[in-house]
Backbone as CSV, one residue per row, in Angstrom:
resi,resn,N_x,N_y,N_z,CA_x,CA_y,CA_z,C_x,C_y,C_z
1,MET,42.858,-109.067,13.091,41.755,-109.341,12.176,40.670,-110.104,12.922
2,THR,39.433,-109.685,12.843,38.329,-110.359,13.518,37.350,-110.891,12.495
3,ASP,36.435,-111.749,12.948,35.422,-112.312,12.057,34.178,-111.450,11.971
4,ARG,34.093,-110.373,12.846,32.892,-109.544,12.861,32.770,-108.775,11.570
5,LYS,31.606,-108.821,10.964,31.366,-108.094,9.721,30.714,-106.756,10.031
6,THR,31.191,-105.728,9.390,30.638,-104.393,9.586,29.650,-104.082,8.491
7,PRO,28.371,-103.814,8.803,27.378,-103.508,7.763,27.781,-102.268,6.985
8,THR,27.529,-102.280,5.703,27.875,-101.126,4.870,26.644,-100.379,4.380
9,THR,25.445,-100.984,4.540,24.247,-100.356,3.992,23.475,-99.538,5.016
10,ARG,23.741,-99.741,6.304,23.049,-98.954,7.316,23.929,-98.823,8.535
11,ALA,23.690,-97.761,9.308,24.488,-97.543,10.510,23.964,-98.419,11.632
12,THR,24.875,-98.955,12.426,24.438,-99.717,13.594,24.024,-98.764,14.685
13,ARG,22.976,-99.138,15.439,22.478,-98.312,16.532,22.975,-98.887,17.836
14,PRO,23.402,-98.062,18.757,24.064,-98.533,19.966,23.295,-99.583,20.744
15,THR,21.957,-99.486,20.811,21.206,-100.433,21.626,20.513,-101.497,20.793
16,GLY,20.759,-101.494,19.487,20.137,-102.501,18.647,18.659,-102.262,18.398
17,LYS,18.187,-101.038,18.549,16.785,-100.746,18.297,16.497,-100.941,16.812
18,HIS,15.325,-101.432,16.513,14.923,-101.586,15.125,13.825,-100.578,14.819
19,HIS,13.652,-100.307,13.515,12.666,-99.302,13.136,11.265,-99.679,13.610
20,GLY,10.982,-100.972,13.772,9.658,-101.399,14.189,9.256,-100.891,15.554
21,ASP,10.217,-100.663,16.444,9.888,-100.185,17.780,10.447,-98.792,18.035
22,LEU,10.745,-98.079,16.964,11.360,-96.756,17.087,10.475,-95.798,17.873
23,ARG,9.199,-95.743,17.534,8.301,-94.808,18.214,8.243,-95.099,19.708
24,ASN,8.050,-96.372,20.059,7.988,-96.728,21.474,9.305,-96.450,22.184
25,ALA,10.425,-96.694,21.492,11.732,-96.445,22.100,11.908,-94.967,22.407
26,LEU,11.493,-94.112,21.475,11.619,-92.671,21.679,10.683,-92.186,22.794
27,GLU,9.462,-92.703,22.801,8.513,-92.289,23.836,8.990,-92.742,25.213
28,SER,9.507,-93.960,25.299,10.006,-94.460,26.581,11.193,-93.632,27.066
29,ALA,12.101,-93.297,26.152,13.257,-92.487,26.516,12.815,-91.101,26.974
30,ALA,11.851,-90.510,26.260,11.356,-89.185,26.632,10.686,-89.218,28.003
31,LEU,9.929,-90.276,28.290,9.270,-90.389,29.595,10.295,-90.456,30.721
32,GLU,11.384,-91.177,30.511,12.435,-91.245,31.523,13.036,-89.867,31.768
33,LEU,13.291,-89.136,30.677,13.889,-87.813,30.800,12.929,-86.831,31.465
34,ILE,11.647,-86.941,31.133,10.650,-86.063,31.754,10.557,-86.327,33.245
35,ALA,10.562,-87.603,33.624,10.495,-87.946,35.042,11.701,-87.409,35.796
36,GLU,12.847,-87.334,35.115,14.071,-86.858,35.759,14.175,-85.338,35.766
37,ASN,13.780,-84.702,34.641,14.076,-83.280,34.462,12.877,-82.401,34.144
38,GLY,11.676,-82.985,34.055,10.517,-82.197,33.674,10.318,-82.198,32.174
39,PRO,9.123,-81.807,31.711,8.810,-81.882,30.283,9.589,-80.911,29.412
40,ARG,10.151,-79.880,30.004,10.946,-78.937,29.224,12.444,-79.143,29.447
41,GLY,12.787,-80.172,30.197,14.182,-80.383,30.560,14.910,-81.382,29.703
42,PHE,14.485,-81.532,28.446,15.196,-82.446,27.557,15.054,-81.972,26.115
43,THR,15.917,-82.468,25.264,15.857,-82.179,23.839,15.604,-83.477,23.082
44,LEU,15.201,-83.340,21.827,15.029,-84.530,20.995,16.347,-85.294,20.865
45,ALA,17.452,-84.561,20.795,18.758,-85.219,20.685,19.039,-86.080,21.905
46,GLU,18.664,-85.582,23.089,18.865,-86.363,24.310,17.981,-87.604,24.311
47,ALA,16.755,-87.460,23.825,15.864,-88.619,23.740,16.442,-89.658,22.781
48,CYS,17.034,-89.195,21.697,17.657,-90.115,20.741,18.819,-90.863,21.376
49,ARG,19.650,-90.126,22.104,20.792,-90.776,22.766,20.313,-91.808,23.780
50,ARG,19.268,-91.442,24.537,18.751,-92.374,25.542,18.161,-93.622,24.862
51,ALA,17.507,-93.424,23.711,16.890,-94.539,22.998,17.900,-95.326,22.166
52,GLY,19.075,-94.729,21.931,20.090,-95.394,21.127,19.803,-95.348,19.640
53,VAL,19.264,-94.222,19.153,18.961,-94.078,17.732,19.605,-92.798,17.222
54,SER,19.608,-92.628,15.930,20.228,-91.449,15.335,19.376,-90.219,15.606
55,VAL,20.000,-89.042,15.522,19.273,-87.800,15.795,18.224,-87.506,14.732
56,ALA,18.314,-88.171,13.581,17.307,-87.973,12.535,16.100,-88.875,12.736
57,ALA,16.227,-89.857,13.627,15.176,-90.863,13.791,13.813,-90.301,14.190
58,PRO,13.722,-89.332,15.111,12.392,-88.877,15.562,11.510,-88.353,14.448
59,TYR,12.115,-87.803,13.408,11.328,-87.143,12.385,10.543,-88.114,11.513
60,LYS,10.755,-89.411,11.716,9.913,-90.393,11.051,8.519,-90.415,11.677
61,HIS,8.428,-89.965,12.934,7.156,-90.023,13.659,6.721,-88.677,14.239
62,PHE,7.665,-87.800,14.551,7.342,-86.556,15.255,7.982,-85.371,14.547
63,ALA,7.177,-84.338,14.314,7.697,-83.159,13.622,8.707,-82.412,14.474
64,ASP,8.499,-82.410,15.786,9.393,-81.707,16.696,9.161,-82.240,18.115
65,ARG,9.822,-81.625,19.086,9.697,-82.099,20.457,8.276,-81.944,20.977
66,ASP,7.605,-80.854,20.624,6.237,-80.664,21.086,5.320,-81.769,20.573
67,ALA,5.554,-82.233,19.353,4.740,-83.328,18.816,4.957,-84.608,19.618
68,LEU,6.191,-84.838,20.042,6.478,-85.986,20.906,5.783,-85.823,22.257
69,LEU,5.854,-84.630,22.827,5.176,-84.362,24.096,3.665,-84.534,23.962
70,ALA,3.115,-84.102,22.832,1.671,-84.233,22.613,1.269,-85.703,22.556
71,ALA,2.093,-86.528,21.926,1.807,-87.963,21.870,1.827,-88.569,23.268
72,LEU,2.775,-88.137,24.088,2.856,-88.632,25.454,1.672,-88.134,26.293
73,ALA,1.281,-86.877,26.094,0.132,-86.341,26.828,-1.140,-87.081,26.442
74,GLU,-1.271,-87.434,25.171,-2.439,-88.209,24.741,-2.452,-89.571,25.434
75,ARG,-1.285,-90.202,25.517,-1.181,-91.458,26.269,-1.572,-91.251,27.731
76,GLY,-1.148,-90.106,28.276,-1.476,-89.798,29.659,-2.972,-89.695,29.884
77,TYR,-3.669,-89.007,28.988,-5.119,-88.896,29.108,-5.789,-90.262,28.997
78,ASP,-5.324,-91.081,28.054,-5.925,-92.399,27.863,-5.705,-93.288,29.086
79,GLU,-4.507,-93.215,29.672,-4.222,-94.014,30.859,-5.056,-93.532,32.043
80,GLN,-5.224,-92.229,32.156,-6.076,-91.703,33.232,-7.515,-92.148,33.043
81,ARG,-7.997,-92.121,31.819,-9.380,-92.548,31.569,-9.568,-94.004,31.983
82,ARG,-8.585,-94.831,31.688,-8.658,-96.235,32.080,-8.680,-96.374,33.601
83,ARG,-7.762,-95.674,34.265,-7.652,-95.775,35.719,-8.869,-95.193,36.428
84,TYR,-9.287,-94.010,36.007,-10.396,-93.353,36.691,-11.704,-94.075,36.416
85,GLY,-11.846,-94.604,35.210,-13.039,-95.375,34.906,-13.155,-96.591,35.814
86,ALA,-12.021,-97.271,36.040,-12.019,-98.427,36.940,-12.327,-98.004,38.369
87,ALA,-11.792,-96.852,38.783,-12.052,-96.354,40.139,-13.535,-96.045,40.319
88,LEU,-14.146,-95.406,39.345,-15.561,-95.068,39.431,-16.432,-96.319,39.439
89,ALA,-15.993,-97.335,38.684,-16.786,-98.560,38.576,-16.683,-99.439,39.818
90,SER,-15.767,-99.107,40.726,-15.539,-99.957,41.896,-16.540,-99.706,43.019
91,THR,-17.421,-98.716,42.852,-18.439,-98.430,43.866,-19.645,-97.801,43.183
92,VAL,-20.807,-97.946,43.817,-22.020,-97.338,43.260,-22.388,-96.049,43.976
93,ASP,-21.698,-95.757,45.085,-21.972,-94.537,45.834,-21.307,-93.354,45.140
94,PRO,-22.057,-92.329,44.730,-21.478,-91.243,43.943,-20.439,-90.415,44.697
95,VAL,-20.635,-90.209,45.998,-19.630,-89.470,46.769,-18.341,-90.279,46.833
96,GLU,-18.488,-91.571,47.060,-17.309,-92.426,47.115,-16.632,-92.540,45.748
97,GLN,-17.396,-92.427,44.682,-16.807,-92.415,43.346,-15.845,-91.241,43.197
98,MET,-16.258,-90.065,43.669,-15.383,-88.906,43.590,-14.139,-89.087,44.466
99,ALA,-14.329,-89.733,45.615,-13.198,-89.986,46.509,-12.190,-90.925,45.849
100,ARG,-12.696,-91.956,45.203,-11.789,-92.923,44.571,-11.127,-92.340,43.324
101,PHE,-11.833,-91.454,42.649,-11.208,-90.720,41.547,-10.036,-89.894,42.058
102,ALA,-10.221,-89.187,43.165,-9.158,-88.343,43.714,-7.952,-89.185,44.125
103,ALA,-8.201,-90.322,44.768,-7.101,-91.197,45.168,-6.372,-91.745,43.941
104,ALA,-7.130,-92.120,42.910,-6.521,-92.642,41.689,-5.696,-91.577,40.986
105,TYR,-6.108,-90.323,41.104,-5.367,-89.208,40.514,-3.967,-89.130,41.127
106,VAL,-3.898,-89.184,42.446,-2.603,-89.128,43.124,-1.767,-90.346,42.755
107,ARG,-2.398,-91.514,42.715,-1.671,-92.744,42.394,-1.087,-92.677,40.984
108,PHE,-1.841,-92.129,40.051,-1.346,-91.974,38.681,-0.105,-91.099,38.653
109,ALA,-0.142,-89.989,39.377,1.009,-89.077,39.399,2.256,-89.762,39.935
110,VAL,2.085,-90.593,40.942,3.230,-91.269,41.565,3.749,-92.401,40.679
111,GLU,2.835,-93.201,40.148,3.238,-94.383,39.393,3.631,-94.075,37.959
112,GLU,3.104,-92.984,37.409,3.391,-92.625,36.009,3.827,-91.167,35.945
113,ARG,4.912,-90.865,36.642,5.310,-89.463,36.745,5.586,-88.833,35.381
114,GLY,6.243,-89.575,34.496,6.528,-89.025,33.174,5.269,-88.639,32.431
115,LEU,4.270,-89.529,32.426,3.005,-89.228,31.761,2.274,-88.084,32.456
116,PHE,2.316,-88.068,33.779,1.668,-87.004,34.542,2.261,-85.643,34.170
117,GLU,3.587,-85.557,34.156,4.249,-84.293,33.831,3.983,-83.898,32.380
118,ALA,4.022,-84.871,31.473,3.774,-84.569,30.063,2.359,-84.061,29.852
119,THR,1.417,-84.607,30.607,0.014,-84.225,30.452,-0.276,-82.843,31.010
120,PHE,0.318,-82.527,32.166,-0.099,-81.311,32.874,0.941,-80.200,32.925
121,SER,2.178,-80.471,32.567,3.215,-79.450,32.734,3.954,-79.095,31.459
122,ALA,3.522,-79.635,30.331,4.261,-79.396,29.089,3.924,-78.049,28.452
123,GLY,2.793,-77.445,28.828,2.417,-76.156,28.270,2.084,-76.205,26.792
124,LEU,1.500,-77.308,26.346,1.199,-77.474,24.925,-0.033,-76.676,24.508
125,ASP,-0.018,-76.198,23.281,-1.180,-75.545,22.694,-2.060,-76.642,22.096
126,LYS,-3.122,-77.017,22.816,-3.942,-78.151,22.382,-4.625,-77.907,21.036
127,SER,-4.774,-76.645,20.644,-5.398,-76.371,19.348,-4.542,-76.890,18.192
128,ARG,-3.259,-77.117,18.442,-2.366,-77.652,17.399,-2.450,-79.164,17.301
129,TYR,-3.048,-79.805,18.307,-3.058,-81.260,18.364,-4.474,-81.753,18.636
130,PRO,-5.299,-81.865,17.593,-6.699,-82.269,17.773,-6.855,-83.601,18.504
131,ALA,-5.972,-84.561,18.245,-6.084,-85.866,18.908,-5.894,-85.728,20.410
132,LEU,-5.033,-84.817,20.822,-4.803,-84.585,22.246,-6.039,-83.970,22.891
133,ALA,-6.608,-82.981,22.232,-7.816,-82.344,22.757,-8.964,-83.349,22.854
134,GLU,-9.072,-84.227,21.863,-10.134,-85.245,21.876,-9.928,-86.229,23.026
135,ALA,-8.671,-86.609,23.289,-8.388,-87.522,24.393,-8.771,-86.885,25.723
136,GLY,-8.495,-85.595,25.853,-8.881,-84.883,27.070,-10.389,-84.837,27.246
137,GLN,-11.115,-84.666,26.159,-12.570,-84.622,26.231,-13.159,-85.989,26.590
138,ARG,-12.535,-87.056,26.079,-13.007,-88.405,26.425,-12.836,-88.666,27.921
139,LEU,-11.724,-88.219,28.456,-11.499,-88.370,29.890,-12.520,-87.556,30.684
140,LEU,-12.718,-86.307,30.292,-13.647,-85.437,31.007,-15.063,-85.992,30.974
141,LEU,-15.447,-86.611,29.863,-16.801,-87.145,29.727,-17.061,-88.243,30.756
142,VAL,-16.076,-89.119,30.972,-16.226,-90.183,31.969,-16.479,-89.589,33.348
143,LEU,-15.703,-88.584,33.702,-15.823,-87.960,35.021,-17.090,-87.128,35.134
144,HIS,-17.435,-86.421,34.069,-18.615,-85.560,34.073,-19.883,-86.384,34.239
145,ASP,-19.954,-87.512,33.539,-21.141,-88.356,33.630,-21.338,-88.863,35.061
146,ALA,-20.231,-89.221,35.728,-20.329,-89.676,37.118,-20.755,-88.535,38.039
147,ALA,-20.220,-87.347,37.782,-20.517,-86.197,38.647,-21.966,-85.758,38.543
148,THR,-22.624,-86.031,37.418,-24.024,-85.613,37.269,-24.945,-86.365,38.215
149,ARG,-24.472,-87.447,38.801,-25.292,-88.146,39.797,-25.397,-87.314,41.080
150,LEU,-24.434,-86.435,41.290,-24.452,-85.546,42.451,-24.890,-84.136,42.083
151,ARG,-24.585,-83.734,40.878,-24.912,-82.393,40.407,-25.605,-82.532,39.053
152,PRO,-26.937,-82.689,39.026,-27.635,-82.899,37.759,-27.418,-81.777,36.746
153,ASP,-27.210,-80.572,37.248,-26.916,-79.457,36.341,-25.522,-79.659,35.744
154,SER,-25.424,-79.606,34.436,-24.170,-79.919,33.752,-23.026,-79.001,34.167
155,LYS,-23.331,-77.716,34.314,-22.282,-76.772,34.703,-21.773,-77.067,36.113
156,GLN,-22.696,-77.378,37.023,-22.290,-77.696,38.386,-21.533,-79.031,38.435
157,ALA,-21.923,-79.981,37.602,-21.200,-81.261,37.544,-19.767,-81.035,37.095
158,LEU,-19.598,-80.185,36.084,-18.248,-79.873,35.610,-17.451,-79.170,36.705
159,GLY,-18.109,-78.274,37.436,-17.435,-77.600,38.540,-16.984,-78.569,39.616
160,LEU,-17.805,-79.585,39.880,-17.436,-80.602,40.866,-16.201,-81.361,40.407
161,VAL,-16.176,-81.787,39.151,-15.004,-82.497,38.609,-13.753,-81.640,38.743
162,HIS,-13.868,-80.379,38.370,-12.709,-79.486,38.430,-12.245,-79.283,39.877
163,ALA,-13.179,-79.133,40.790,-12.818,-78.913,42.196,-12.091,-80.127,42.773
164,VAL,-12.619,-81.312,42.509,-11.983,-82.537,43.014,-10.625,-82.733,42.361
165,ALA,-10.555,-82.515,41.044,-9.285,-82.696,40.337,-8.235,-81.695,40.812
166,ALA,-8.668,-80.457,41.060,-7.716,-79.438,41.519,-7.145,-79.806,42.883
167,GLY,-8.011,-80.271,43.779,-7.534,-80.680,45.088,-6.600,-81.874,45.003
168,ALA,-6.970,-82.872,44.194,-6.134,-84.054,44.027,-4.790,-83.696,43.397
169,HIS,-4.825,-82.734,42.467,-3.583,-82.301,41.824,-2.622,-81.714,42.857
170,GLY,-3.172,-80.964,43.797,-2.336,-80.395,44.848,-1.675,-81.466,45.693
171,PHE,-2.437,-82.487,46.075,-1.862,-83.577,46.863,-0.822,-84.346,46.044
172,ALA,-1.085,-84.527,44.759,-0.113,-85.199,43.895,1.193,-84.406,43.835
173,ALA,1.068,-83.087,43.683,2.262,-82.241,43.649,3.029,-82.319,44.960
174,PHE,2.323,-82.377,46.075,2.984,-82.487,47.384,3.816,-83.770,47.477
175,VAL,3.290,-84.854,46.927,4.042,-86.111,46.942,5.285,-85.988,46.066
176,LEU,5.109,-85.481,44.853,6.225,-85.394,43.913,7.306,-84.440,44.416
177,GLU,6.916,-83.441,45.195,7.875,-82.481,45.724,8.436,-82.889,47.082
178,GLY,7.980,-84.034,47.599,8.517,-84.542,48.847,7.879,-83.979,50.099
179,ILE,6.821,-83.180,49.945,6.131,-82.642,51.118,5.406,-83.769,51.847
180,TYR,4.807,-84.663,51.075,4.279,-85.908,51.631,5.290,-87.006,51.310
181,THR,5.732,-87.718,52.313,6.661,-88.827,52.072,5.927,-90.139,51.848
182,SER,4.642,-90.163,52.164,3.829,-91.359,51.963,2.780,-91.093,50.899
183,ALA,2.900,-91.788,49.769,1.912,-91.631,48.711,0.543,-92.095,49.176
184,ARG,0.512,-93.150,49.988,-0.774,-93.660,50.488,-1.468,-92.610,51.349
185,GLU,-0.706,-91.911,52.180,-1.307,-90.862,53.009,-1.891,-89.761,52.129
186,ALA,-1.169,-89.401,51.088,-1.669,-88.369,50.182,-2.934,-88.833,49.477
187,GLU,-2.987,-90.093,49.081,-4.203,-90.634,48.468,-5.380,-90.533,49.430
188,ASP,-5.148,-90.925,50.689,-6.219,-90.876,51.686,-6.696,-89.450,51.926
189,GLN,-5.758,-88.512,51.986,-6.121,-87.109,52.202,-6.898,-86.561,50.999
190,ALA,-6.474,-86.951,49.791,-7.185,-86.505,48.592,-8.600,-87.070,48.569
191,ALA,-8.747,-88.330,48.973,-10.075,-88.948,49.004,-10.979,-88.257,50.017
192,ASN,-10.447,-87.945,51.188,-11.237,-87.244,52.204,-11.652,-85.862,51.722
193,MET,-10.735,-85.171,51.058,-11.052,-83.861,50.490,-12.185,-83.986,49.484
194,ALA,-12.131,-85.003,48.638,-13.166,-85.194,47.614,-14.521,-85.498,48.242
195,ARG,-14.519,-86.269,49.322,-15.788,-86.569,49.997,-16.447,-85.288,50.515
196,LEU,-15.646,-84.416,51.095,-16.184,-83.165,51.627,-16.757,-82.298,50.505
197,ILE,-16.024,-82.224,49.409,-16.487,-81.399,48.283,-17.744,-82.001,47.673
198,ALA,-17.734,-83.314,47.453,-18.849,-83.965,46.766,-20.122,-83.959,47.621
199,ALA,-19.973,-84.066,48.938,-21.142,-84.110,49.826,-21.746,-82.738,50.065
200,ASP,-20.972,-81.698,49.818,-21.451,-80.342,50.045,-22.517,-79.985,49.021
201,GLN,-23.596,-79.423,49.462,-24.694,-79.078,48.551,-24.365,-77.772,47.814
202,PRO,-24.472,-77.768,46.496,-24.181,-76.551,45.732,-25.183,-75.451,46.015
203,ARG,-24.733,-74.234,45.939,-25.633,-73.086,46.135,-26.421,-72.853,44.839
204,PRO,-27.668,-72.467,44.956,-28.491,-72.230,43.742,-27.991,-71.007,42.990
């Protein structure tokens, strides 16, 4: 006989999670699983087990796994906007702004792999998640406004952002896949690539 009392009105959760932090617990668990197995390499049930909550718990906040991924991708866009905005603000030279954006892109992928994968590899239909699409547009606006200092034409400015981001994405993937063993080297290479692209004069 022990003195421990067993609750009769609610089930105990293995990790002692409370409903107040349920959403964060599920998102944190999903990010860990994404970093380990990719955005399609987990189920809601696995996220629940990792978070220490019941399998019915996610439905208080997320309709399904894609809704959870969309929430994480929105966080990813917001975190990128914060990071890239700081990178752009660290210099007044527009070419160097693009270089620092590219380096920050690689750094984000390395330091926030779960968010990076959720943002770019989940294959979500953004038309189903207006908040996600809006977060992406807010991020693009920060980068587009900076790029117009080099490419006053809006279409060319957008092309510059896409070109730099595409190159940086490649270097980020090389780090995550182990092709580059030094994240700093990949950042430097991405920055140099961005300088070349940004300094190149667009064709009329």
